[in-house]
N, C-alpha and C positions, 0 to 999 in steps of 0.2 A: 688626149682628151682634155677639154677645157671644163673646169669646175667653177661653180659660182664663187665669186669673191665675197659678196654680201648676200645674206639670206633674207633681207627684209621683204622682198617681193616673191619669195618662193612658196608662199602659202596663199590659198584662196582668200583668207581673211588676214589683212595686215595686222590687226590687233592680236591675233594668234601668234604671228611671227614675232611681234614685239614681246609678248609674254615669254615665248620660247627663248628669245635672245637674252632675257633677263634671268633665266634659270640655268641655261647651259653654261658649262665651264669654258667652252670653246677650246677644249684641249685636243679635239679630234676633228679632222675635216668633215664637213657635212656635204651631202648631196641633195639635190631637189628630186622630186618625183620624176620629172622628165629625164634628169641625168641618170637616175636609178634605172629607168626603162632601157636606156642605151647601154648601161653597164650590164644589165641582165642579158641583153642580146649578145654581149661579148663573153658570157659565161661566168659572171660574178657569182660568188657564193653569198646567199642571203641567210642571215641568222636572226631568228626571232628571240629576243631577250626577255619576253614577258613570261609570266608564270603559266603553268600548265593549264589552269582553268581558263585563262584568257586565250591561249592558243587553241584550246579545244573548241571555243565558240567560233573563232574564225582566224585565218592567217593568210598570208600571201602564198600563192601557189609555189611550190618547190622550196619554201622556206624550211630551214632546219631549226627545230626548237632547241635552244640551249639554256633557257631560263635565266633568272637573275639571282634570286636568293641562294639557290643551290648550284650556281654556275661552277663548272669544273673544267679546267683546260683539257682534260681527257676527252671532252665532248667534241673538241676540234682538232685532235691530234692528227687526223688524216688529211687535213687541209694544208697544202704546201704554203710555206711562209711567204712565198712570192705571189700567191693568188690574190685577186681583188675580193675583199670581203665588205659587205654592207650589213650593218646591224640596224635593227629597228626594235622599238617597243611601242607603247601607246602614243607617246608624244616626243620621245627622243632622249629623255633624261636618263633612264636606266640603260638604254642603248649606248649612250656616251660612256658610261662607267665600264660596261663590258668591253667597248672598243679600246678604252685605256688599258685594260688588262691584256688585250690581244697585242697592242703595240708594245707593251712592256715585255711580252713573251717573244717578241721578235717578228711579228707579222708586219710586213712593209706597206701594204696598201689597204688600210682599214678606214672605212667611212661610216658615218652615222646618217641615217635618213632624217632630214630636217622635217620636224612635224610628225614623225613616226607613222604608224598605220592610220592615225586619224587623218593626216593629210593625204595619204594614199586613197582612203575612202572618200574624203571630201572632194577629191578630183575625179571621183566616179570610177575608180579602178576596182577590179573584182577581188573579193576575198572568198575563202573556201572553208567549209567545216571539216571535221575529221574524216568524213566520208568522201572528201574532195568534191562536194557539191557546192556550187556557188551559193552564197547567202548574202543577205543584207545586214545580218546581225554582227555587232562588234561589241566586245567587252570593253566598257568605258572606264575601267579602273576605279574611278570614284565620281561622285556627283559634282565635285568642284571642277573636274576636268571635262565632264560630259558635255558641258555647254559649247565646247570647241568642236565637237563632232556635228557637222552640219548635214551630213548624208548618212544613210544607214539607220538601223534600228539599234537602240541602246539596250545593252544587257549588262546587269550588275552581278 
């Protein structure tokens, strides 16, 4: 599988990509939305690292909620360390931190979704509420980051 070397063109909005590149530590390999879709077809494990209230509003189908503040390695004990894991959060910052923890714990193929669920929705991919019904709503974390969500309905 070929993964992107530079992420500058992996978002709908280049300014969003520039902002992300300025806050990421770049300690974990990132994948684009299109790469994520291919990895999902191959059985990758998707972990949502947002808080429960964010996940409750909407999340990617088949994503496993692991949280950020209360993240515990016991939430992923059943995932083999050789499996491909993609983490995401709202924009990718918290996802990167959880991915670092997974790498330190010995997981070999851990990736962070560049742009997080914002970019997923910006590229018009579906999200689902807790009843697994497709929705346009997305918890936008805070008003400063909400401006980068170009599609979907903002929920605070």
